[in-house]
C-alpha positions as CSV (number, residue, x, y, z in Angstrom):
1,X,168.0,18.3,7.4
2,X,166.5,16.5,10.5
3,X,163.0,15.3,10.2
4,X,160.2,16.4,12.5
5,X,160.3,13.0,14.3
6,X,164.1,13.4,14.9
7,X,163.5,16.9,16.3
8,X,160.9,15.7,18.7
9,X,163.1,12.9,20.0
10,X,166.0,15.4,20.4
11,X,163.8,17.8,22.5
12,X,162.6,14.9,24.7
13,X,166.2,13.9,25.4
14,X,167.2,17.5,26.3
15,X,164.2,17.8,28.6
16,X,165.0,14.5,30.3
17,X,168.6,15.5,30.9
18,X,167.5,19.0,32.1
19,X,165.0,17.6,34.6
20,X,167.6,15.1,35.9
21,X,170.0,18.0,36.4
22,X,167.5,20.2,38.1
23,X,166.2,17.5,40.5
24,X,169.6,16.1,41.4
25,X,169.8,16.2,45.2
26,X,172.9,17.4,47.0
27,X,173.8,18.0,50.7
28,X,174.6,21.6,50.0
29,X,171.4,22.2,48.2
30,X,169.4,20.6,51.0
31,X,171.0,22.8,53.6
32,X,170.4,25.9,51.6
33,X,166.8,25.0,51.1
34,X,166.2,24.4,54.8
35,X,167.9,27.7,55.7
36,X,165.9,29.5,53.0
37,X,162.6,28.0,54.3
38,X,163.3,28.9,58.0
39,X,164.4,32.4,57.0
40,X,161.3,33.0,54.9
41,X,159.0,31.8,57.7
42,X,160.8,34.0,60.2
43,X,160.6,37.1,58.0
44,X,156.9,36.5,57.2
45,X,156.0,36.1,61.0
46,X,158.0,39.2,61.9
47,X,156.3,41.2,59.1
48,X,152.9,40.0,60.4
49,X,153.7,41.2,63.9
50,X,155.0,44.5,62.5
51,X,151.8,44.9,60.5
52,X,149.7,44.4,63.7
53,X,151.8,46.6,65.9
54,X,151.0,50.2,66.6
55,X,153.4,52.9,65.4
56,X,153.5,56.1,67.3
57,X,154.6,59.6,66.4
58,X,155.1,62.1,69.2
59,X,155.1,65.9,69.0
60,X,155.1,68.7,71.5
61,X,153.0,71.7,70.9
62,X,152.0,74.8,72.9
63,X,148.7,74.8,74.6
64,X,147.0,78.0,73.5
65,X,144.2,77.5,76.0
66,X,141.5,78.1,73.4
67,X,139.2,76.2,75.8
68,X,139.4,79.1,78.2
69,X,136.6,80.9,76.4
70,X,134.3,79.0,78.7
71,X,134.6,79.3,82.4
72,X,133.9,75.6,83.1
73,X,136.8,74.4,81.0
74,X,139.1,76.7,82.8
75,X,139.1,74.3,85.7
76,X,141.3,71.3,86.4
77,X,140.2,68.3,88.4
78,X,142.6,66.9,91.0
79,X,141.9,63.4,92.4
80,X,143.7,62.3,95.6
81,X,143.7,59.5,98.1
82,X,146.1,59.7,101.1
83,X,146.5,57.5,104.2
84,X,147.7,59.0,107.5
85,X,148.5,56.4,110.1
86,X,148.9,58.8,113.0
87,X,146.5,61.7,112.1
88,X,142.9,61.4,113.3
89,X,140.1,62.2,110.9
90,X,138.8,64.6,113.6
91,X,141.7,66.9,112.8
92,X,142.7,66.1,109.2
93,X,142.0,69.1,107.0
94,X,142.3,69.6,103.2
95,X,142.9,73.1,101.9
96,X,143.6,74.5,98.4
97,X,145.7,77.6,97.8
98,X,146.7,79.3,94.6
99,X,150.0,80.8,93.6
100,X,149.1,84.1,95.3
101,X,148.6,82.4,98.7
102,X,144.8,82.6,98.6
103,X,143.3,79.8,100.6
104,X,140.1,77.9,99.9
105,X,141.1,78.2,96.2
106,X,139.2,75.1,95.3
107,X,136.1,76.1,93.2
108,X,134.4,72.9,94.4
109,X,135.4,69.9,96.4
110,X,134.2,66.5,97.5
111,X,136.3,65.1,100.3
112,X,135.6,62.0,102.4
113,X,137.4,60.7,105.4
114,X,137.6,57.1,106.7
115,X,138.7,56.2,110.3
116,X,141.6,53.7,110.4
117,X,142.9,51.6,113.2
118,X,146.6,51.3,114.0
119,X,146.9,48.5,111.5
120,X,145.4,50.5,108.7
121,X,142.0,48.7,108.7
122,X,139.0,50.8,107.9
123,X,136.6,51.4,110.8
124,X,134.0,53.6,109.2
125,X,133.2,56.9,107.5
126,X,134.0,60.1,109.4
127,X,131.0,62.4,109.8
128,X,131.8,66.1,110.2
129,X,130.2,67.4,113.4
130,X,128.6,70.7,114.0
131,X,130.6,73.4,115.8
132,X,131.7,71.9,119.1
133,X,129.8,73.5,122.1
134,X,131.8,74.6,125.1
135,X,130.5,75.5,128.5
136,X,132.2,78.5,129.9
137,X,132.2,77.9,133.7
138,X,134.9,79.6,135.5
139,X,133.5,79.1,139.0
140,X,135.6,76.7,141.1
141,X,134.0,73.5,142.1
142,X,133.1,73.0,145.8
143,X,134.1,70.1,147.9
144,X,136.7,67.4,147.5
145,X,137.9,66.7,143.9
146,X,136.7,63.4,142.5
147,X,139.3,63.4,139.7
148,X,142.1,60.9,139.8
149,X,145.5,62.4,138.9
150,X,147.5,59.9,137.0
151,X,151.2,59.7,136.2
152,X,153.2,57.2,134.1
153,X,154.2,55.4,137.3
154,X,150.7,54.6,138.6
155,X,148.8,54.4,135.3
156,X,148.7,50.6,135.0
157,X,147.8,50.3,138.7
158,X,144.9,52.7,138.3
159,X,143.8,51.1,135.1
160,X,143.4,47.6,136.6
161,X,141.6,49.0,139.7
162,X,138.7,50.3,137.6
163,X,136.5,48.7,134.9
164,X,136.6,51.9,132.9
165,X,138.9,54.9,133.2
166,X,138.1,58.1,131.3
167,X,141.2,60.2,131.1
168,X,141.6,63.9,130.1
169,X,145.1,64.5,128.6
170,X,145.8,68.2,128.9
171,X,148.5,70.9,129.1
172,X,148.3,74.0,131.3
173,X,149.2,76.3,128.4
174,X,146.3,75.1,126.2
175,X,143.4,77.6,126.0
176,X,140.8,74.9,125.4
177,X,142.2,72.8,128.3
178,X,141.8,75.8,130.6
179,X,138.2,76.0,129.5
180,X,137.6,72.3,130.1
181,X,139.3,72.1,133.5
182,X,136.4,73.4,135.7
183,X,133.8,71.5,133.5
184,X,135.8,68.3,133.9
185,X,136.1,68.7,137.7
186,X,132.4,69.3,138.1
187,X,131.5,66.4,135.8
188,X,133.6,64.0,137.9
189,X,132.0,65.4,141.0
190,X,128.4,65.0,139.6
191,X,129.1,61.5,138.4
192,X,130.6,60.5,141.8
193,X,127.5,61.8,143.5
194,X,125.3,59.7,141.3
195,X,127.4,56.6,142.0
196,X,128.6,56.9,145.6
197,X,131.0,54.1,146.8
198,X,131.3,52.8,143.2
199,X,134.7,53.2,141.7
200,X,134.2,50.9,138.7
201,X,134.2,54.0,136.4
202,X,136.3,57.1,137.2
203,X,137.2,60.3,135.5
204,X,140.9,61.1,135.6
205,X,143.4,63.6,134.2
206,X,147.0,63.6,133.0
207,X,149.3,66.7,132.7
208,X,151.4,66.0,129.6
209,X,153.9,68.8,130.6
210,X,154.8,66.9,133.8
211,X,158.0,65.0,133.8
212,X,156.2,62.2,135.5
213,X,153.6,61.9,132.7
214,X,155.3,63.0,129.5
215,X,156.3,59.4,128.6
216,X,152.6,58.4,129.0
217,X,151.4,61.0,126.6
218,X,154.1,60.0,124.1
219,X,153.1,56.3,124.4
220,X,149.5,57.0,123.4
221,X,150.5,59.6,120.7
222,X,148.7,62.5,122.4
223,X,149.4,65.5,120.2
224,X,146.1,67.3,120.4
225,X,144.8,68.9,123.6
226,X,142.5,68.3,125.3
227,X,142.2,64.6,124.4
228,X,139.7,62.5,126.3
229,X,140.3,58.8,126.0
230,X,138.6,55.7,127.4
231,X,140.7,52.8,128.9
232,X,138.9,49.6,129.7
233,X,140.2,47.0,132.1
234,X,139.6,44.2,129.7
235,X,141.2,45.9,126.7
236,X,144.5,44.5,125.4
237,X,147.5,46.8,126.2
238,X,148.0,47.6,122.5
239,X,144.3,48.3,121.8
240,X,143.2,51.4,119.9
241,X,141.4,53.5,122.6
242,X,138.1,55.3,122.2
243,X,138.2,59.1,122.1
244,X,135.4,61.4,123.2
245,X,134.7,64.4,120.9
246,X,131.2,65.4,121.9
247,X,129.9,68.5,123.6
248,X,132.2,69.8,126.4
249,X,129.5,70.5,129.0
250,X,128.8,68.9,132.4
251,X,125.5,67.3,131.3
252,X,126.9,65.9,128.1
253,X,130.0,64.4,129.7
254,X,128.1,62.9,132.6
255,X,125.4,61.5,130.3
256,X,128.2,59.9,128.1
257,X,129.8,58.5,131.3
258,X,126.4,57.1,132.3
259,X,126.2,55.3,129.0
260,X,129.6,53.7,129.6
261,X,128.4,52.8,133.1
262,X,125.5,50.9,131.6
263,X,128.1,48.8,129.7
264,X,129.8,48.0,133.0
265,X,126.5,46.9,134.5
266,X,125.7,44.9,131.3
267,X,122.6,47.0,130.7
268,X,123.9,48.1,127.3
269,X,126.0,46.1,124.8
270,X,129.7,46.8,124.9
271,X,130.7,49.2,122.1
272,X,133.9,50.9,121.3
273,X,132.0,53.7,119.6
274,X,129.2,55.5,121.4
275,X,126.1,57.1,119.8
276,X,124.3,57.7,123.0
277,X,121.4,59.7,121.6
278,X,121.0,57.5,118.5
279,X,121.0,60.5,116.3
280,X,123.9,59.5,114.0
281,X,126.2,61.9,115.8
282,X,128.7,59.7,117.5
283,X,130.2,61.1,120.7
284,X,133.3,59.1,120.4
285,X,135.4,57.1,117.9
286,X,138.4,54.8,118.1
287,X,140.3,55.7,114.9
288,X,144.0,56.6,115.3
289,X,144.5,57.2,111.5
290,X,142.6,58.5,108.6
291,X,142.3,57.9,104.9
292,X,141.5,61.2,103.1
293,X,140.2,60.9,99.6
294,X,138.4,63.3,97.3
295,X,138.3,65.5,94.3
296,X,139.0,69.2,93.9
297,X,138.2,71.6,91.0
298,X,140.9,74.3,90.8
299,X,141.9,77.0,88.3
300,X,144.5,76.1,85.7
301,X,147.2,78.0,87.6
302,X,150.0,77.1,89.9
303,X,148.7,76.2,93.4
304,X,148.9,73.7,96.2
305,X,146.9,71.2,98.2
306,X,147.6,71.4,101.9
307,X,146.9,68.5,104.3
308,X,147.5,69.1,108.0
309,X,145.8,69.1,111.4
310,X,143.3,71.8,112.1
311,X,140.7,72.0,114.9
312,X,138.5,74.7,116.3
313,X,138.6,73.1,119.7
314,X,142.1,71.8,120.2
315,X,145.7,73.0,120.4
316,X,148.5,70.8,119.1
317,X,151.9,69.8,120.1
318,X,153.7,70.2,116.8
319,X,156.8,68.5,118.1
320,X,155.0,65.2,118.3
321,X,152.5,65.6,115.4
322,X,153.3,62.9,112.8
323,X,152.1,63.4,109.2
324,X,153.7,60.3,107.8
325,X,151.6,59.3,104.9
326,X,151.1,57.0,101.9
327,X,149.9,58.4,98.6
328,X,147.5,55.8,97.4
329,X,146.6,57.8,94.4
330,X,147.2,61.3,92.9
331,X,146.1,62.3,89.4
332,X,144.9,65.3,87.4
333,X,142.0,65.6,85.0
334,X,138.8,63.5,84.7
335,X,138.9,59.9,85.7
336,X,140.0,57.7,82.8
337,X,137.8,54.9,81.5
338,X,139.0,51.3,81.5
339,X,139.3,51.5,77.7
340,X,141.5,54.5,78.0
341,X,143.9,52.7,80.4
342,X,144.1,49.7,78.0
343,X,144.9,51.8,74.8
344,X,147.2,54.3,76.5
345,X,151.0,53.9,75.9
346,X,152.7,52.4,79.0
347,X,155.0,55.4,79.6
348,X,152.0,57.8,79.7
349,X,150.0,55.5,81.9
350,X,152.8,55.4,84.4
351,X,153.2,59.2,84.4
352,X,149.4,59.6,85.2
353,X,150.0,58.2,88.7
354,X,153.7,58.8,89.4
355,X,153.2,59.1,93.1
356,X,150.8,56.2,93.5
357,X,151.6,53.8,96.4
358,X,154.6,55.9,97.6
359,X,155.2,56.0,101.4
360,X,156.8,59.0,103.3
361,X,157.7,58.4,106.9
362,X,158.6,61.1,109.3
363,X,161.1,60.8,112.2
364,X,159.7,60.6,115.7
365,X,159.4,63.8,117.7
366,X,160.6,65.9,114.7
367,X,158.2,68.3,113.0
368,X,158.3,67.4,109.3
369,X,156.9,69.1,106.3
370,X,156.6,67.0,103.2
371,X,156.7,69.1,100.0
372,X,155.8,67.3,96.8
373,X,156.6,69.5,93.7
374,X,154.5,68.3,90.7
375,X,154.8,69.4,87.1
376,X,151.7,68.5,85.2
377,X,151.7,67.9,81.4
378,X,148.7,67.3,79.2
379,X,148.9,64.3,76.9
380,X,146.6,63.6,73.9
381,X,146.7,60.1,72.4
382,X,145.1,59.9,69.0
383,X,144.2,56.3,68.1
384,X,143.8,54.6,64.7
385,X,140.6,55.7,62.9
386,X,139.5,52.1,62.4
387,X,139.2,51.7,66.2
388,X,136.4,54.2,66.4
389,X,137.7,55.6,69.8
390,X,137.9,59.3,70.5
391,X,141.3,60.8,71.3
392,X,142.3,60.1,75.0
393,X,143.3,63.1,77.1
394,X,145.4,62.3,80.2
395,X,147.5,64.5,82.5
396,X,150.8,63.0,83.4
397,X,153.2,64.5,85.8
398,X,156.7,64.3,87.2
399,X,157.3,64.8,90.9
400,X,160.2,65.8,93.2
401,X,159.8,65.4,97.0
402,X,161.5,67.5,99.7
403,X,161.5,66.9,103.4
404,X,161.8,70.0,105.7
405,X,162.5,69.5,109.4
406,X,162.3,72.6,111.4
407,X,160.7,73.1,114.8
408,X,159.1,76.4,113.7
409,X,157.2,74.6,110.9
410,X,153.7,73.1,111.2
411,X,153.8,69.4,110.2
412,X,152.2,69.3,106.8
413,X,151.8,67.2,103.6
414,X,151.7,69.7,100.7
415,X,151.3,69.1,97.0
416,X,152.6,72.0,95.0
417,X,151.5,71.7,91.4
418,X,152.3,73.7,88.2
419,X,150.6,73.1,84.9
420,X,153.0,73.4,82.0
421,X,151.5,75.2,78.9
422,X,152.4,72.4,76.5
423,X,150.6,69.4,75.0
424,X,152.4,66.1,74.2
425,X,150.5,64.8,71.2
426,X,150.9,61.1,70.4
427,X,149.5,59.9,67.1
428,X,149.3,56.1,66.8
429,X,148.7,54.2,63.5
430,X,149.0,50.8,61.9
431,X,150.6,49.8,58.6
432,X,148.2,49.7,55.7
433,X,147.2,46.5,54.1
434,X,148.7,47.3,50.7
435,X,152.1,48.0,52.4
436,X,151.9,44.7,54.2
437,X,151.1,42.8,51.0
438,X,153.9,44.6,49.1
439,X,156.4,43.7,51.7
440,X,155.2,40.1,51.8
441,X,155.8,39.8,48.1
442,X,159.2,41.4,48.5
443,X,160.1,38.9,51.2
444,X,159.1,35.9,49.1
445,X,160.8,37.1,45.9
446,X,163.8,38.5,47.7
447,X,164.5,35.3,49.7
448,X,164.2,33.1,46.6
449,X,166.5,35.4,44.5
450,X,169.2,35.7,47.2
451,X,169.1,32.0,48.0
452,X,169.4,31.2,44.3
453,X,172.4,33.5,43.9
454,X,174.0,32.1,47.1
455,X,173.4,28.5,45.9
456,X,174.9,29.2,42.5
457,X,178.0,30.7,44.2
458,X,178.4,27.7,46.5
459,X,177.9,25.2,43.7
460,X,180.3,27.0,41.4
461,X,182.9,27.1,44.1
462,X,182.6,23.5,44.9
463,X,182.7,22.6,41.1
464,X,185.9,24.7,40.7
465,X,187.6,23.0,43.7
466,X,186.5,19.6,42.4
467,X,188.0,20.3,38.9
468,X,191.3,21.6,40.3
469,X,191.5,18.5,42.5
470,X,190.9,16.2,39.5
471,X,193.8,17.8,37.6
472,X,196.1,17.9,40.6
473,X,196.3,21.6,41.1
474,X,195.3,21.5,44.9
475,X,198.8,20.3,45.8
């Protein structure tokens, strides 16, 4: 029987041999160790990203409109911003209609208009004027007419003969043009009497139905009658020209012309927009386009927003009216906070402004109606509780656009909207910490176990091949 000392020496020898075997380095073992380490690092990093990522669960439920118990919550806010490059703010109108065709269906509204030049630059806010005053004077003027009749052939000649030329573009069939004709004649006569032998400023007229002048009216985009425009000798040929929209009376027109005459005499600073009476009511403007922006409160029912030219003192040539437009923004519901935009899923954020920055261009001299059909869906995004942020409500929409070209149609941009009775509920969450730690342990243990099994298989295979080669069985 071995002694205690012999047993200790025997155990020391076994341990030494075992350590040598376990720590013996091989090329195969090194490769497996490197691959195992890389794989473990990759899996741990991937698991950390998965732990930090948001998981979402989407469900679609019916909107039972329980909020309709209060009248205030029965309304839907519509936010819009449109740019019309060829529609003046003087004529641009915004109307709301419901599915029964009732106009002025907006419960409340806040609409602003900004004058734009032909390059889309903002010139200033548009201020709605009081009802335009018209002088009814059907008595013919006496004496020689002081109006200059202009055609396309002699327009440039007349323009450079005078410092300022104030031109009335009209059509004989226009009711308002017929009212203005005697007033315009007498205004020219009165101004000429005040400035005899002085032709630096003249009042003129152009008949847009005449074959000799039709091209001139087309060149200057005259689609509202009457249109009174100012042409200055020193203006570039492509300059946006000032338009008069003040009171249509002899005294008002002559007084406005006198103010322009002071500019010619250098008694008043040159200005392209005249506020003669310094009362904030400008008698003219030089905007050819308009940016229309605002907010409407409408009932939660199918309806439409109608943008077109409307005027109580003009008649329009619908064949030349151009409602080409850019939808800078269109959304439904309250404005979203910056936080809401950050936390909202990208697909919902994109649907909130599906029409944003879209352009719609009409063909020249073709009456065009742009119909934008919008289906509105309410989205509710529920965020993780740990964030401490209330659920985000956003109204997304899908849109289909149709272009109608018929000469019987009034050129219009129309938003037809329908609110679907469903709610898309998105619940977001993050993986819990104990799930993360459990998976982390599983990765570490699993990689070591699998790599050990694989290493044993490889080492066993190599040992078997080596043994067969040593006894000559590999051929």
